[in-house]
Wavefront OBJ file of the C-alpha trace (Angstrom):
o trace
v 70.623 198.281 108.918
v 67.743 196.050 107.900
v 67.381 192.379 107.173
v 69.123 192.695 103.824
v 72.114 194.294 105.542
v 72.399 191.356 107.907
v 72.257 188.868 105.031
v 74.854 190.838 103.082
v 77.169 191.029 106.081
v 76.756 187.292 106.729
v 77.618 186.366 103.135
v 80.657 188.647 103.188
v 81.796 186.924 106.375
v 81.362 183.497 104.752
v 83.405 184.447 101.695
v 86.112 186.086 103.759
v 86.564 183.399 106.407
v 85.568 180.384 104.249
v 83.363 178.845 106.913
v 80.930 177.088 104.592
v 79.645 174.751 107.291
v 78.088 177.771 108.993
v 75.887 178.458 105.967
v 74.624 174.867 106.067
v 73.699 175.176 109.736
v 71.819 178.438 109.176
v 69.913 177.050 106.170
v 68.904 173.917 108.078
v 67.677 175.998 111.037
v 65.623 178.199 108.715
v 64.088 175.149 107.014
v 63.278 173.549 110.354
v 61.660 176.753 111.587
v 59.621 177.071 108.389
v 58.491 173.455 108.719
v 57.270 174.036 112.260
v 55.475 177.276 111.363
v 53.817 175.889 108.232
v 52.579 172.677 109.861
v 51.433 174.358 113.055
v 47.720 174.089 112.334
v 47.672 170.859 110.393
v 47.130 167.229 111.289
v 50.849 166.546 110.769
v 51.862 168.728 113.729
v 51.668 166.020 116.431
v 53.986 163.774 114.428
v 56.551 166.541 113.879
v 56.597 167.535 117.545
v 57.274 163.949 118.598
v 60.596 164.147 116.753
v 61.795 166.737 119.249
l 1 2 3 4 5 6 7 8 9 10 11 12 13 14 15 16 17 18 19 20 21 22 23 24 25 26 27 28 29 30 31 32 33 34 35 36 37 38 39 40 41 42 43 44 45 46 47 48 49 50 51 52
């Protein structure tokens, strides 16, 4: 089972159990992780790390 299988299983779980807040949490964590990875080598990095 690859990454697509995990995503498919997660979406099936969301539709079955109707826990929509869980999708919001996962999306926000992915966006936060992408923000940290993409700004890692830039001049903005010190300002982002001070938020945490």
